[in-house]
N, C-alpha and C positions, 0 to 999 in steps of 0.2 A: 763115365766115358770108358769105353773098352778100346785100348790101343793094341794093335795086333803084334807088334814087335818093338824092340828097342830102336830099330831104324825108323819106324813110324813115330816113336816118341821124339827122337832127335829132330825129325822133320817138323813136327808140330812146335817143338820148343824154338827151333830156329825161326819158324814163321812168326810166332808170337813176339820173339825178341826183335825181329825186323820191324814189327809194328810198334815197338817201344813199350811193350807190356812189361811191367815190373815182375820181379821173380815170384812174389807171392801171388800175383794174378795168374801167372803161368801155372804155378802149382794148383791153384784153384780151378783153372780151366781144363787141366788134364785130369781132374778128379781126385787130387791128393786129399786123403782123409786124415783127421786127427784121431789117433788111437790111444789106448791105455799105455802102449809101449813107447809112444813118442809124439812130439809136436813138431812136424816138419816146418811149420811156419815161424818157429822161433829163430832158426838159423836157415833160412830158405836157400841161400846160395850154396851152402855146404850140402844140403840135402839134394838139391837138383844136380849138383856135380856128381854126387855119389850115385844118383839114380841113373845117370847116363855114362859115367866114366868107364864102366866095364865094356859097354858096347863100343865106345869111342876107341878104347885100347885095342879091342879085337879087330875093328874095322881098319885102324891105322896099320896094324901088323899085317893083316891080310892084303891090304891094298898098297902097302908101302908109302903111306901118307904120314908125314911128320906133323902136320898142322891139325889142330883140334877140329872136330866136326861141328861142334856147337859154336855159334857165332857169339861175339861179345855183345852184351846188351847195350842198347843206346841209352843216352843220358837224358832223353826227352821226358816230359811229364807222361805218366802212364795214362793211356786213353780209356782204361777200364775203371780204375779206382781213383783217378785224378790225384794220385800220390797219397791217398788216405793210408795205404798200407806201407808206404815208404818209411824206413827206419828213421831217417832224418826228420820226417814230418812228425812221427810219433814222439820223438824226443822234444820237438818244438811244442807239440800239444801238452806234453808233460810239464813244461815250464809254466803252463797256465795254473797248475796247482799251487804254485808259490804265491800267487796273489790271494789265495783263500786262507782263512784263519783255521787251518787244519788242526793246529795244536789244541784248540779249544774243544775239539771233539774227542772225547775219551773213548775211543773204539780201537780195538786191537787189530781189526781186519777191515776190508772194504770190498765192494763190488762196483761195477760200472756198466753203463749202457751208452750206446752211441747213436746219435741222430745224424744220419748221413744226408747229403743232398739227394733230392728226389731223382735226379738224372742218373745216379749210379746204377740203378736197376735197369734202366733203359740201355745204358752203355754196355753193361754186362750181357744183356740179351742180344744186342746188336753184334757184339764180338763172338758170341756163341754161334749165332746163325752164320756168321762169316766163316767160322771154322767148319761148320757142316757143309757149306758150299765148296770150300777149298779142298776138303778131304772127304769126299763123298763115300769112299770105300770103308771108312771107319764107322764103327757103331757108336753113336753118341748117346743113344737112349732118350728118355723123356726128361727134358730140363726141369719140368715142374711136377711136383706131387699134387695130386688132386685135392688134397685137404690142407696141407701145411705149407704151401708156397713152393719155394725152391726145393728140388730133390737133393737132399744132403748126400746121397750116395753118388750123385753126379757132380754137383757143384755146391760148395758150402755157402751158407748165408754169410753176407759181408760182416755182420757183427761177430760171427764166430772166428773169422779170419783176424779181424782187428783185435779181438780179445786175446787170441792165442799169441799174436805178435807183440801186444803192448803190456801184458801182465808184468813181465820182468822189469820193464822201464818204469812203469807206474809204481810198482811195489818199492823200488829203490828210492824214488823221489818222495814217496809218502811215508816210507819207513814202516809200512804195514803189510801184512800178508793178504793176498787175495783169497776171498771166500765167496762162492756164488750166492750164499744165503746170508751174507752179512747184513746187519741192520743199518750200516753206513754205505750209501751208494752215491755215485757221481753220474750225472747225465752230461755227456760231452757232446755239444752241438757243433757240428762242422758245417761250414757255409761255402758255397761256390757262386761266383759272381754271375755266371750265365745259367744258373740252375733253372729258373722259370722259363727262360727262352728255349732251352733245350727240350723241355717236356711239354711245350705248348701244343705240339701236334698230337699229343696223347689225348687231347680233348675229343678228337674225331673217333678214336678207338674206344674211349670210355663211353661216349654217347651211343655208339653202335652196340657195344657189348652189354653195358649196364642199363641201356634204354632209359636214361634219366634226362630230364629237361635241363637240370643244372649239372653241367659237366665239370665238377670240381676236380682239378688235377692234384689229388692228394696222394700220399705214399700208399695208402690202403687201396685207393682206386687203381693206381698204376699196377700194384702188385696183383690185384684181383684180375685185371684185364690181361696182363701178360701171360697168365696161366693158360688161357685157351685162345689167344690171338693167333690166327693163321699167319704163317711166315710171309705169305704174299701180301697180306694187309699191312703187316709191320714194315716190310720193305718199301711199301708205297709211300710211307711217311718218314722213314728214317734211313740214314746212310749206313751201309755195311762196308767196311768196319766203321766204328764211330769216328767222328771227326777228331783230328788231333787237337788237344786243348792247348791254349797259350797261357793258361793260369791254372794253378793247383788249388786245392781246398785250403781254407784257413780255419783256425779255431775261432768260433763265434763266442762261445761262453761255456763255462762249466758250472752246473748247478749242483749243490749239495742236497741230497735227499736222505733223511733218516726216518726209519719206521717209527710210528707213534709208540709211546710207552703208556701203559695204563696203570693207574693206581686205583685199587678197589678197597672198599670198607663199608662202614655203616655210620650214619650221622644221627646225632640226637639234637633236638631243639628244645631248649629249656624255657624260653620266653615266648609269649604271644606277640603278635604284630611283628614277627620276624619272618620274612619270606624264605622260600627255598632257593629261588633264583631272583635276580633283579626283575622288578615289575614296574614298568614305566607307562604311564598314560598321559598322552599329550605333553610329553617332555617332562613330566613330574613323577618322581618315584613315589609309589604308593606306600612303601615301607622304607625306613631309613637303613635297615640292616637286612642282610639275607645270608643264608648258610653258604651259598656259592662264593660270595666275595670274601667271607671270613676264611674259608678253606683255601681259596686261590692266593690270598695274601700270605698265608702261612707257607704254602708250597713255594711261592716265589721267594720268600725270605730265606727258607732253608736250602732249597735246591737251585735257586737262581733262574728258574724258567720265567719267561714272559707270560703274563696273565692272558694276553691276546692269543697265545698258543694253546690255551686250555679250554676243554669242553666238558661240561658237567652233565651227567645223566644219572637219574635215580629211578628206582622201581616205584613209580607213581609219585604222588605229592599230596601233602596235607594242606588244608587251607591255612592262610596266613595267621589266623587266630587260633590255630590248633597246635598244641605242643606235640613233639615226637619224643617219646620216652622209651623205657625198657631197653631192648637191645638195639634200638635204632633202625633207621631205614637204609636198605642196601643202595649203594651208589658206586659209580666209577668216574674217574677223571681221565680223559684222553689228553695227552700232551704231545702236540705236534712238534716236529723238528727238534727233538731233544739232543743236546750236545753230550749228554751222559745218560746212561740207562742203568747204571749200577748204583743202587742206593743201600746204605747200611741201615740196620735196624734202629741204630741211634738216630739217624736222620728222620726216619719215619715217625719215631716216637716224639721227636722234637716238634714235628708238624702237629701231632696230636696235642702236645702240651700248649703250643701257641694257640690252637683253636679253642681249647677249653679256658684259656686265660680271658677270652672275650666274655665269658660268663653267660653267653647267649646260646652257645652250641658246643658240641663235642664231636670228635671223630674217634672211632675205635676200630680195631682190626685192620688198620691201614697197611697195605702191602701191594707189591706189584702183582698184576694178574695177566693171564694170557688173553689175547684177543679172541681166541676160540671159545672162551668161557663167558663172553659178554652177553651172549644170547640168554643166559640165565636171568639177567635183570629184566628182560622184556617178555620172556615166555611165561606161559601159565597165568596170564592176567586174570582169566576167568576162574581159575581154580585156587588161587592163593586165598589164604584166610588172614584176616586182620582183626586184631583185638582192640576195642575202644573202651574208654571209660568216660562217661558223660555225667555232668551235674545237671539235673533236670528240675524244672519248676512246674508245678501243676496246680490247677484250681479244684482238684478233687476234694470233696469235703472231708474225706477220711483217708489220710496218707497210707495207713496200714492196709486198707482195703485195696487201694490202687496198687500197692506193692504186691499184694497177694495175687491180684489178677495177672500182673506181669510175670511173676514167678510161677504162676499156674500154667503157663503156656508150655506144654510138653513137646519135646522134640524140636525139629527144625520148623522154622516159620518161613513160608514162601510169601514174598511180597512182589508187587508190581509197581515200578516207578516210571511214570511218564516223565520224559525229560524235564528235569527240575527247572524252576523259573530262573534261577540265578545263572544257569549255563545255557539257557535256551538260545542265546545269541550266537553260540559257537558249536552247538551239538544238534544233530538231527532230531526232529520231533518224532518220538516213538516210545512205546512202552517196553521196558526192560525188566525181565524177571531176575530177582536176586534172592539170596537165601540168608536168613539170620540163623546161624547154626546153634548158638546158645545165647541166653541173656539172663542176667540176675540183677534184681534191684535191691538196694538196702537203704535203710533210713539214715538221715543225717540228724544226729542228736541235737535237740534244741530247736528244730525246725519242723513245722507241720505242713510245709508246702514244697519242701525240697527232698529229693532222693538221688542216690547215685546208681547209675545203670552201667553195668559192664556187659559187653556183648562181643561175640565172635561173628564176623560177617564175611560174606563173599567179597572179594576184591571188586571195586567199582560201585559198592553200595554207598548211596548218599545218606550218611547217618543222621545229619541234622534234619533232613526231610522225613526220615523214618520216624523221628520223634514228634515233630509238630504236624506232619501230614502234607505240607505244601499245598494247601487248599484241596486236599483229597487227591492230589496227583500221585501221591504214594499211598498205597492201600494194601493190607491194613497198616496202621501206624500206632504209635503209643497213645496218641490222643484218642483214636477210635477204640483202642483196647480198654482204656480206663474210663472212657465215656465223658471226659472233661478236657478242656484245652490244656495242653502240656507243651512246654517249649524247652529249649536247651540253653543253659547258662554258660557252660564251658565244656570243652571237649579235648581229650588227649588220646593220641594213638599210642598204645603201650606194647604192641607186638605185631610183627609182620612175619608170617610163617614162610620164610625163604632162607635156605642155607647159602650164605654168601658172606665173605669169600671163602673162608675155611673155618672149621669148627675148632681146630686145635690151636687157635691163636690166643695169646694172652700177654698183656703187658701191664705196667703200673697204671696207666691212664684208665684202661678198661676196668681194672680191679677197683680203682678208687671210685669210679662212677657207680659200680654195681654193689659196692660194700655198704 
């Protein structure tokens, strides 16, 4: 808003005070900004007095007037913010923090957001249009920015006013510093008894502007429509100025929101018939144990988090009868609503120790990881290389000849795998090209029908089917190469070519596993 002189400013201030607008709403409506040099909304009365005091003094001396030119504000409920910005209201809202178990959240700072009644945006719009009508010679500018809603140069968004006004009060009662990017956040929901009734007529405007059959009067729809609603249309449905309220807003609830924390590492699985995650069919667990539960139990025991707040994600999965050895499979655990996100290396190593005590699995390189790095786990599925070691049984009459044929395959071997039988119920029927980068077969001493096959494959290769052929759905295969039926007895995954989480990690658990 551009006000031509201090006299104009006093006129507008007096006008808004006569309508019972609170001091913060007056500052907002006259376009007062928050700058690096000061926060006018922290002590609004002092700022407004300072803003007009010089002009008042000059006018009084010039005109011989001893009374102030600015009227005293009325004590009614503010018709614009419904007392959301009132300091007494803010202090009442702050009392709501006392019912929360704040001390159990080990955070040094906080941030907060506010959910206002929907009618606040309609009331502010109404009051602004009323100002335009009453002071037509003033340049009020464009109330709304074409892209971002309210034009901050003209009138600040309500959450910015509330935040500027409430930071000090909230910081004091929480005994924490405000930080806009804190991992601990509060959602403060404010309610107004007549909210739905007051915005009911927005249905007509929303239907006209958005051309939707279902005219849901949501905050987003209201905000979207007010941007380009003609003044004439708005005045047809709403009073100018907004009707004086007989009740103010109340605190509905305060929700605590903490950013998730992520633990990343690699897991090993030493025994067969241990799943990666719980596998239940018709209410019955296929496997008694799984890596996820073993790890979640350890995290819960050491860090005290609820298992229901944890989510496990790994870079692929091995079959339930396949061991995961070597450096393990990359994974991360997402922990929602953590009350603490600072973990010592001793705590993380204790989690590793508890997992390895199960004798079924182990976790190494466990550490906190950034959310921005999680894409590493899922990206590059087609280009990752995995190394397997398989114990194979063949009917070939001469095991040495069979091994020679396998080892005689020079270079990479391209294979085609039609969706294998055992996953046909959950995967699209199609042929997929895969690469066997390397393979080497060796004899098993004392056996003329067994050999060990170590191979490096492209991620997504079905190794079991590559060996027995899956009724020729995978071709070529080991059976077709040696010319005799060949099957797999046991399979281990011994390496996954993926750097995760960090290569410079080492501790006693990792060293003991790899020694």
